[in-house]
N, C-alpha and C positions, 0 to 999 in steps of 0.2 A: 369868700373871705376878702375883705378889703386890705389894701396895702397897709393901712394904719394899724391892723391887727398883727402884722408880721414885723418883728424887729428889724431894723436896718443893720443889725449886727447878728451874725449867725452864732450857733452855740459854741463855736471854736474861736470866736473873737474876730472873725473876718467881717469887714464892712461890705455890705452888698453894693454893687456898682450902680451907676446911674441908669444903665440899660437892663438892670435885673428884671426878669420877667416874673413879677409878683402873681399875676393871674395864674400861670401855669404851675408855678411853685405851690401856691395855695391848694390847687386841685390835687397835686401829688401829696403834699404834706398832710392834708386832712386824712388821707388813707395811711400814709407811712407812720403817722403818730401812733396809730393802733398797732401797727407792726412792731414798733419799738417798745411799746408797753408790753406787748405779748411776749417778745423775746426776753425782756428783762425779767419777767415772771418765770419763764422757762429756765433761764440760766440760773437764777437764784435757787429754784427747786433742785436743779441738777447738782449744783455745788453743795447745797445743804445735805443732799442724799449721799453724794460721793466723797465729800470732804475736800478734795482738790482734783485738779485736772489729771493727775497721774493715775487716778483710779477710774477714769472714764474710758469706756470702750472706744477704740480709735474710730470705728465707723460712726458711732454716735456723735463723737466730738466733731468729726468732719461735717456731718449733717448740720449740727448746731452752728458751726462756724460759717458755713455757706449761707445759712439763713440770716446771719448777722450777729455780731458780737456787740452787746451794749457798751456804751462809752465807759461806764463805771468798771467794766471787766476787761476792757480792751488791752491796756498795758500788760496786765498779768498774763492774759492769753497769748499775746505776742511773745512775751519773754519765755513762756513755758513751751509753746508749740514749736518755736524756732530752735530751741536749745540755747538761746542767749543767756537764760538764767543759769543753766548749768555751766556755761563758759565763764560767766561772771563769778560764780561760786568757786571755780577752780583757780582763778587768778584775782582774788578779792582786792588787792592793792594796786592793780595795774593802772586804772584810770587816774587815781590820786597821784601815783608816781609820774605819770606822763604830764600832769599839770604842773609839776614841780620843776620840770626842765627849764633851765634859765635861758637858754639861747635856742630859739626856734629858727628854722630856715627862713630868712628874710623874704625871699622871693615868694614862698608859699604863704607866709604870714601877710604879706602885702596884697596877694591875690584874694585871700579870705576877707581882709578888711575892705577891699573894693566891693565885694559881693554882699557884705552884711546889710547895708542899707537898701539893697535891691531885693532882699529876701522878705517876702510878705510885709511890705510897707503898709498894706491895708488891714493889718491885723493889730487891734488895739492892745492885745495882751502880750505880744511877741517881745522877747528879751534877746537882743542880738549879742549881748555879752555871753550868755549861756551857749548860744550857738557858736560863737568864736571859740569858746573852750572846747566843745565837742569836736569841731573841725580841726583845730590845732592839735589836740591830743591824738586824733586818728591819723592825721598827716604824719606825725612823728612816729607813731606806732607802725604804720604801713608805708614805708618810704618808696616802695615800688609804685604806689598810687599817689601818695602825697595829697594834693588837693586837685580836684576836677570840678569844673562848673556843673552843677546839677546836684552835687552832694549837699550843697547848702539847702536846697528845697527838701531833700529826703531827710536830712537831719533836723531841719526846722519843723516838719510835720511830726517827726518822732518826739521832739520836745513838747509839742502841743498835746500829744496823746499821753506821754509818760509823765510830763512835768518833772523830769529827773534826768540830769545830765549823764550820769553813769549808765542808766538803762538805755538811754538814747545812743551812747557810745557803742554799747554791746550789740544793739539792734542794727546800727549802721555797719558795724564790723561784719555781722552776719549777712547783710544785704550785699556788701561789696565783695566779700570773699567767698560766700557760699551760693547765694542766689544769682548774682551777676558778676561772677569772676572775670577779670580782664575786660570789663566794660569801661572802666575808669582809668586804665593805664594810658600812656601816651599813644600807643598804637591802636588802642581800642579794638584789639583783634577779635574778641568774642562778640562784641557789639556788632561789628561789620558782618561777621558770620551769621549772627542771629537775624539781622536785617535781611540777609539773603535767604535764610530759612523762611522768614515771614513772607517774603515775595513768592517763594515757591509754593507755600501753602495757599496763597491767594490764587496763583496760577492753577493749582490743582482743584480747588473748591469753587472758585468764582472766576472762571476764565474770561467771562464777558466783562467783569469789573477790571481785571488786569489789562485786557486789551484797550479798554477805554482810558484807563489811567495812563498807560504807556503811549497811546495815540495823542494824548494831550501833552505829553512830555514832562509829567511831574515825577521826579525820581522818588523811589521809596525812602532813601535816607532823609529827604526833606519832609516826607509825610510822618515817619515813625521814629526817628532818632530820639526825640524828646520823650515819646511814649515809653520807649524801652529804658533809656538811661536814667530816667527819674521815676520809673514805674508810675507814670501818669501824674505825678506831683506837678502842680502848676500847669496842668493841662485840663484835667476834668474837675468837676465840682468836688469839694473836699470830702463830703460824705461818701461819694462814689469811690474816691480814691481809697478811703479807709476801708470800705467794704471789699475792694480788691485786695488791699494789703492784708486784711483778716485772712484771706485765702492763700495769699503768697507766703506768709509766715508759716502756715500750716502745711501747705502742699508744694511749695517751691516754684521754680522758674516757669513751669508749664502754665501757671495762671497768667503770666504776662502775655504769653501768646494767645491764650483764650480771650483776654480783654481786648487785645489788638484785633483779633479776628471779629469779635463782637462789634467793634467800632465800624468795620466794613459792612458786615451783613445787616446791621440795624439801620445803616444809612445807604443801602444799596441804590434805592430809587433816586435819592437826591444826588448821589455821586454820578449816576448815569445821566442825569438831567443836565449836568454841566457841559457846556459846549466849547469851552476853551480853558486854558490854564489860568487865565485871569479870574475865572469863577471857581475853579477847582481848588487852587492854592488857599484862598481865604476860607473855603469850606472846611478844609482839614485843620487850618490854623485856628479858626475862630468859631464859626457857626456850629459845627457838629460837636465841638468840645464843651459847649455850654447849653445845648438845646434841651428840650423836654425829654428826649430819649435817654440821655446820659444823666440828667438831673434825677429821673426816676430810678434811683440806684437799685431798688429791689427788683424791678423788671429787668434792668440791664444785667444784673448778676444771673438772673434766670436764663437770659439769652446766652450768656457765657457758657453755662453748664448744659445748655441744649445742644451745643456744638459737638461734633465728633472730633475728638483729638486725643491720640494716645502718645504717651511719652516715648514709646519705642519709635514712632514715626519721627518725632522731633530728633531723637538721638541719631537715627539713620540719616536724616537730612543734614544734621550737623557735621556728619563725616564727609559729606560730599559738597556742601555749600561753602563758599568763601566770598570775599569782597567782589570778585569778578562776576559773581552771579547776580549782583544787585542791578 
């Protein structure tokens, strides 16, 4: 497939960069297009048979979600499986009332305004006014968090999928308060704890990788902070991020660890080939976040779920790990 047959704008409105690998993408997409068509058909039949998601067996729904949620169903699936739809229904006027507040915290408002033009400037469809509304409303709603850099990318992608401010608000609330609690507060206590948990998982499963990374002197917070705090938004290709989020909304925080571990195991050889921090740092920052391994989102998700990881192990590690362990 030639470059001329692939649009320079992806389905979500993002412009493809000057260094976009059209050759590898076309190889992947020729196969993935069939996957998308197949999933669309299966989801349509499932919902026609069951009526709505509440009637679908949980094990069946989990299997369907792991194999991919079509874009046309994604917003509804995220809202239902996360519980955000139920929360919205229980407080139907909350978002509207938050937008009516006349005086927002100026420091927070100014911080959001600074980040708005930095948020997906390469997306031709993106509306920063709607993003401003969602972030301001949430900052006033949850004053313990207020606004933290990274929330702009999460809320921005939510808006792209839902095309709805209020749904994006409720999904953002679910992420910040249920999936990643105390990641976005000033002390980021749980983020630091989970980075320590992640390091311990690497030590246990891939000790050779850990020794190599530590010998070259690259700290784990430098590697993985953005992975965790943004759930890979503005890190991985957008379709890969959405496939991860499909599972995050349905299964919770454990998916974030699965994705982070998959980043290591799928790039093990190239990580070990780096001979100094000057090669390793840009590998984690740039190369392995846009290569053919992560672009092939279907295979990457399979790698995630082939890994051995139990929630009980994560919970036990959370009890003993802290920032000193990083």
